[in-house]
KOLRO-351884 format. One record per residue (C-alpha): residue in three letters; x, y, z. Coordinates in steps of 0.05 Angstrom, whole numbers, plus 32768, in hexadecimal, padded with zeros to 4 digits. Layout:
KOLRO-351884
ALAXYZ ...
This chain:
KOLRO-351884
MET83F685EB89B6 THR83D985E18975 GLU83E685A48956 GLN840485A58910 HIS83EA857188D9 PRO8417856388A5 PRO8400857E8861 GLN83CB85508836 PHE83D6853287F0 VAL83A5855A87C6 PRO83AC8530877E PRO83AD855E8745 GLN836E85738722 PRO836E855B86D8 THR8379859686A1 HIS83468583866A THR836C8597862B GLN835E858185E1 THR838C855F85C4 PRO839C85808579 PRO83758556853E THR83A38528851A GLN83A3851F84DA ASN837284DF84C1 GLN83AA84A384BA SER83788476849C LYS838A84528458 ASP834E8457843C PHE835F848C8401 PRO839D846383EC ILE837D841F83EB ALA8341844383C2 SER8373845A8399 LEU839D8414838C VAL835883F48380 LEU834684248350 GLY837E84258330 ILE837F83DA8324 VAL832F83D3830D SER8341840E82D7 LEU837E83DC82BD LEU834783A082C2 GLY831A83C88291 ALA82FA840482AD GLY8321842D8290 ILE831E8478829B PHE82DC846F82CC ALA8307845582F7 GLY834D847082EA ILE833884BA82F9 PRO831F84A7833A ALA835C84858347 ILE838E84B8833A ILE835D84E98365 PHE836184BE83A0 GLY83A984B18399 ALA83B884F68395 ILE8394850A83D1 ALA83AF84D183FF LEU83F484E883EF LYS83E2853483FB ARG83CD851D8440 LYS840884FB8445 GLN83E684BD8459 PRO8405847B8471 SER840D844D8430 ARG843184798407 GLY843D843A83CD MET83FB842B83CA SER83E9847B83BB ILE841A847D838A ALA84098439836C GLY83C784508361 VAL83D484938343 ILE840684698311 THR83CF843782FD GLY839B846C82FC SER83CA849582C6 ILE83DA845382A1 SER838C84418298 VAL837F84888286 VAL83B2848E824E LEU839E84518237 SER834F845E8230 LEU8361849E820D LEU838C847D81DC PHE8356844881CE ILE8327847C81C8 ALA835184A88199 PHE835A845E8177 MET830C84528167 VAL82FF849C8151 PHE834084938121 VAL831C84578106 VAL82DE846880FD ASN82F284A480D3 ILE8315847480AB THR82DF844F8096 ASN82AD8488808C THR82D884AB8058 ASN82BD84B38012 ASP82DE84797FEE TYR829584537FF6 LYS827184967FDB SER8280848C7F91 GLU8254844E7F94 PRO820C845C7F88 SER81E584427FBC PRO819884437FC3 PHE8199844F8008 ARG81B584928007 GLY818284A97FCD ASP81AD84A67F92 SER818984AF7F4E ARG81BC84807F34 SER81AC843E7F31 ILE81D884037F4A GLU81E183E77F08 ASP8202840C7ECD PRO81CE840E7E8A GLN820F841C7E62 THR822D83DC7E62 
């Protein structure tokens, strides 16, 4: 008679399945957006406002965590850009007002006027 042995346990072989890549869940873009938005309000204006809007939009599109920071960065960046553009428009307006023809009626030795500053007929 042949002796029967009980079946031996064979451990299962590990399968090498690749996990699907997950979205980057870091908070880099929301933080950058918020920091740039605050810096833009503190004086950097359009130079930090536009990147704040871009980083915030990227973070919102990627559905990264800290959605509130992304929204705050977009809002502060937008406010800064609008204020900067208003300031630039105001400065252009002021420069145009001060350079009108009102001052050209007076003779000036610096513009090459042939008239003298003092009127000889008086």
